[in-house]
Z-matrix of the N, CA and C atoms (Angstrom, degrees):
N
C 1 1.457
C 2 1.514 1 109.66
N 3 1.321 2 119.16 1 -37.62
C 4 1.453 3 120.50 2 178.05
C 5 1.507 4 112.73 3 -63.04
N 6 1.324 5 116.16 4 -34.12
C 7 1.481 6 119.56 5 -179.32
C 8 1.535 7 109.93 6 -64.42
N 9 1.312 8 118.18 7 -34.63
C 10 1.468 9 120.00 8 177.41
C 11 1.512 10 110.35 9 -67.60
N 12 1.314 11 118.27 10 -37.88
C 13 1.452 12 120.94 11 176.92
C 14 1.537 13 110.59 12 -68.79
N 15 1.329 14 116.57 13 -40.94
C 16 1.466 15 120.71 14 -178.41
C 17 1.511 16 111.05 15 -60.06
N 18 1.342 17 116.93 16 -38.14
C 19 1.463 18 121.04 17 -177.57
C 20 1.518 19 112.25 18 -64.76
N 21 1.334 20 117.77 19 -23.37
C 22 1.453 21 120.84 20 -175.60
C 23 1.514 22 115.95 21 -100.68
N 24 1.350 23 118.13 22 11.72
C 25 1.471 24 119.66 23 -177.65
C 26 1.528 25 110.71 24 -146.35
N 27 1.303 26 116.94 25 159.63
C 28 1.488 27 120.26 26 175.24
C 29 1.522 28 111.11 27 -58.89
N 30 1.304 29 117.15 28 142.41
C 31 1.476 30 121.74 29 -178.06
C 32 1.523 31 112.26 30 -56.69
N 33 1.340 32 118.34 31 -39.50
C 34 1.465 33 121.85 32 179.83
C 35 1.535 34 110.49 33 -61.94
N 36 1.340 35 117.04 34 -43.05
C 37 1.483 36 119.60 35 177.41
C 38 1.505 37 110.55 36 -63.30
N 39 1.330 38 118.20 37 -42.51
C 40 1.437 39 121.20 38 179.69
C 41 1.519 40 110.43 39 -60.75
N 42 1.331 41 118.03 40 -46.76
C 43 1.457 42 121.21 41 179.04
C 44 1.510 43 111.95 42 -61.64
N 45 1.340 44 116.36 43 -42.98
C 46 1.459 45 120.83 44 -178.22
C 47 1.520 46 111.91 45 -62.27
N 48 1.310 47 117.73 46 -47.01
C 49 1.464 48 120.42 47 -171.02
C 50 1.531 49 114.46 48 -97.76
N 51 1.320 50 117.95 49 -24.20
C 52 1.460 51 120.44 50 -176.29
C 53 1.498 52 114.05 51 -117.41
N 54 1.335 53 117.91 52 -7.53
C 55 1.448 54 122.18 53 -176.28
C 56 1.537 55 114.22 54 -64.26
N 57 1.299 56 117.17 55 -29.28
C 58 1.461 57 120.14 56 -178.20
C 59 1.530 58 112.72 57 -104.61
N 60 1.332 59 116.18 58 13.04
C 61 1.479 60 119.13 59 176.27
C 62 1.504 61 108.61 60 -83.59
N 63 1.311 62 116.46 61 161.02
C 64 1.453 63 121.95 62 177.74
C 65 1.510 64 110.43 63 -146.04
N 66 1.303 65 115.78 64 136.79
C 67 1.469 66 122.04 65 174.54
C 68 1.523 67 109.66 66 -61.54
N 69 1.330 68 116.33 67 132.83
C 70 1.438 69 120.12 68 177.19
C 71 1.522 70 111.51 69 -108.44
N 72 1.369 71 116.45 70 -52.97
C 73 1.458 72 118.78 71 -179.33
C 74 1.527 73 110.45 72 -164.65
N 75 1.322 74 114.90 73 165.20
C 76 1.464 75 122.40 74 178.07
C 77 1.503 76 107.32 75 -140.58
N 78 1.342 77 116.26 76 111.78
C 79 1.461 78 119.65 77 -177.93
C 80 1.514 79 111.28 78 -98.88
N 81 1.310 80 118.04 79 9.89
C 82 1.477 81 121.17 80 179.74
C 83 1.495 82 111.02 81 103.41
N 84 1.332 83 116.87 82 -56.46
C 85 1.471 84 119.96 83 178.16
C 86 1.530 85 112.53 84 -105.03
N 87 1.334 86 116.81 85 -0.81
C 88 1.472 87 120.67 86 178.21
C 89 1.528 88 109.99 87 -145.07
N 90 1.313 89 115.59 88 130.65
C 91 1.480 90 121.22 89 175.17
C 92 1.536 91 104.55 90 -109.54
N 93 1.310 92 115.80 91 129.36
C 94 1.469 93 121.60 92 178.02
C 95 1.519 94 108.46 93 -104.89
N 96 1.341 95 115.08 94 129.62
C 97 1.453 96 122.36 95 -178.44
C 98 1.525 97 108.36 96 -124.86
N 99 1.356 98 115.34 97 129.00
C 100 1.478 99 119.59 98 174.20
C 101 1.514 100 108.23 99 -79.08
N 102 1.339 101 116.18 100 137.16
C 103 1.466 102 122.38 101 173.37
C 104 1.525 103 107.14 102 -125.14
N 105 1.360 104 118.01 103 150.97
C 106 1.451 105 119.34 104 -170.29
C 107 1.530 106 115.61 105 -76.61
N 108 1.351 107 118.36 106 -20.57
C 109 1.457 108 119.04 107 -177.43
C 110 1.533 109 110.66 108 -156.39
N 111 1.317 110 113.84 109 163.23
C 112 1.468 111 120.42 110 177.86
C 113 1.544 112 111.10 111 -61.41
N 114 1.333 113 115.81 112 -37.67
C 115 1.469 114 119.67 113 178.62
C 116 1.508 115 112.59 114 -61.84
N 117 1.320 116 117.24 115 -43.33
C 118 1.468 117 121.61 116 177.71
C 119 1.543 118 109.85 117 -66.08
N 120 1.330 119 116.42 118 -42.47
C 121 1.471 120 119.61 119 179.14
C 122 1.527 121 110.61 120 -59.94
N 123 1.302 122 116.01 121 -45.27
C 124 1.456 123 120.66 122 -177.74
C 125 1.530 124 110.99 123 -66.60
N 126 1.326 125 117.23 124 -40.37
C 127 1.483 126 120.80 125 179.93
C 128 1.539 127 109.76 126 -64.81
N 129 1.317 128 116.91 127 -47.29
C 130 1.472 129 119.54 128 179.99
C 131 1.528 130 109.74 129 -61.37
N 132 1.318 131 116.09 130 -44.81
C 133 1.468 132 120.44 131 -179.68
C 134 1.529 133 112.62 132 -62.41
N 135 1.320 134 116.53 133 -39.16
C 136 1.476 135 120.93 134 -177.65
C 137 1.530 136 114.28 135 -80.79
N 138 1.319 137 118.29 136 -33.16
C 139 1.451 138 121.24 137 -171.42
C 140 1.536 139 115.49 138 -106.06
N 141 1.282 140 118.63 139 -17.11
C 142 1.465 141 118.87 140 -172.20
C 143 1.538 142 113.07 141 -122.69
N 144 1.323 143 117.24 142 17.31
C 145 1.470 144 117.63 143 179.36
C 146 1.535 145 112.93 144 -59.05
N 147 1.322 146 118.88 145 -43.42
C 148 1.454 147 122.73 146 179.60
C 149 1.538 148 110.86 147 -61.93
N 150 1.327 149 116.63 148 -47.37
C 151 1.454 150 120.24 149 177.84
C 152 1.506 151 111.93 150 -65.34
N 153 1.335 152 115.92 151 -33.33
C 154 1.447 153 121.55 152 177.64
C 155 1.526 154 109.69 153 -63.73
N 156 1.333 155 117.77 154 -43.63
C 157 1.452 156 121.36 155 175.92
C 158 1.523 157 113.25 156 -58.72
N 159 1.361 158 114.90 157 -43.66
C 160 1.472 159 118.94 158 178.14
C 161 1.521 160 109.94 159 -63.77
N 162 1.316 161 117.78 160 -40.93
C 163 1.465 162 121.20 161 179.59
C 164 1.526 163 109.82 162 -64.01
N 165 1.349 164 116.45 163 -43.80
C 166 1.470 165 119.87 164 -179.55
C 167 1.518 166 111.79 165 -62.65
N 168 1.345 167 118.09 166 -33.66
C 169 1.461 168 119.87 167 -179.03
C 170 1.524 169 110.78 168 -65.53
N 171 1.344 170 117.00 169 -23.21
C 172 1.450 171 120.91 170 178.40
C 173 1.524 172 110.95 171 -90.45
N 174 1.322 173 117.87 172 -13.52
C 175 1.460 174 122.46 173 -179.33
C 176 1.558 175 108.40 174 -74.83
N 177 1.268 176 117.40 175 153.35
C 178 1.464 177 121.79 176 -178.89
C 179 1.504 178 113.27 177 -56.55
N 180 1.356 179 117.82 178 -32.01
C 181 1.457 180 121.42 179 -177.66
C 182 1.528 181 112.37 180 -77.03
N 183 1.307 182 117.47 181 -14.63
C 184 1.458 183 121.16 182 176.31
C 185 1.515 184 113.33 183 89.40
N 186 1.332 185 115.65 184 -179.52
C 187 1.475 186 120.97 185 -173.32
C 188 1.543 187 113.60 186 -69.79
N 189 1.300 188 118.31 187 -12.99
C 190 1.468 189 120.78 188 -177.72
C 191 1.540 190 111.97 189 -90.40
N 192 1.336 191 115.27 190 -0.16
C 193 1.450 192 120.51 191 178.35
C 194 1.555 193 108.13 192 -71.33
N 195 1.329 194 115.34 193 135.03
C 196 1.475 195 121.48 194 179.70
C 197 1.521 196 109.19 195 -94.21
N 198 1.347 197 116.37 196 136.77
C 199 1.460 198 120.63 197 174.23
C 200 1.489 199 107.53 198 -103.52
N 201 1.328 200 116.08 199 121.03
C 202 1.480 201 122.98 200 -179.36
C 203 1.542 202 107.65 201 -104.38
N 204 1.313 203 115.68 202 119.46
C 205 1.469 204 120.74 203 178.02
C 206 1.507 205 108.70 204 -96.87
N 207 1.322 206 117.18 205 121.92
C 208 1.466 207 122.62 206 -175.95
C 209 1.534 208 108.43 207 -119.69
N 210 1.320 209 114.80 208 125.23
C 211 1.464 210 119.44 209 177.02
C 212 1.502 211 109.57 210 -71.61
N 213 1.317 212 115.33 211 120.86
C 214 1.464 213 119.58 212 -173.61
C 215 1.516 214 113.26 213 -87.19
N 216 1.329 215 115.68 214 -27.91
C 217 1.466 216 119.19 215 -178.49
C 218 1.506 217 114.19 216 77.05
N 219 1.352 218 119.07 217 5.82
C 220 1.469 219 119.41 218 -176.35
C 221 1.515 220 111.74 219 -66.29
N 222 1.338 221 119.86 220 -28.48
C 223 1.478 222 120.54 221 176.78
C 224 1.525 223 109.44 222 -65.70
N 225 1.330 224 117.25 223 -43.29
C 226 1.456 225 120.58 224 179.72
C 227 1.534 226 111.06 225 -61.00
N 228 1.344 227 116.12 226 -43.69
C 229 1.453 228 120.47 227 179.97
C 230 1.516 229 111.44 228 -61.16
N 231 1.332 230 116.80 229 -41.86
C 232 1.469 231 120.22 230 -178.60
C 233 1.518 232 111.15 231 -67.01
N 234 1.352 233 116.98 232 -38.28
C 235 1.480 234 118.59 233 -178.76
C 236 1.537 235 111.90 234 -71.32
N 237 1.348 236 117.07 235 -24.94
C 238 1.454 237 120.49 236 -179.30
C 239 1.531 238 113.14 237 -81.48
N 240 1.357 239 117.68 238 -14.43
C 241 1.460 240 120.33 239 -174.30
C 242 1.515 241 112.40 240 -62.44
N 243 1.336 242 117.47 241 -37.19
C 244 1.449 243 118.70 242 -176.30
C 245 1.499 244 115.28 243 -82.73
N 246 1.317 245 118.27 244 4.35
C 247 1.466 246 121.59 245 -175.93
C 248 1.510 247 111.39 246 -100.33
């Protein structure tokens, strides 16, 4: 699904907004994706919904599959390690 999104945007934008995301699970009608922060989650949700629909239509689950973006907090954990 990410490859379909990548094809429709500049590489720099893809790296900035999707480079730190990670696949979490796929239950058939819902794909869960980890995102590093609330700001990234909000940006993806606000700016890429149309592209997300196009990508879902190419996914095996079809266009009615829901993509759930979950803030993982792994960036926060990594920045706290050195303190």
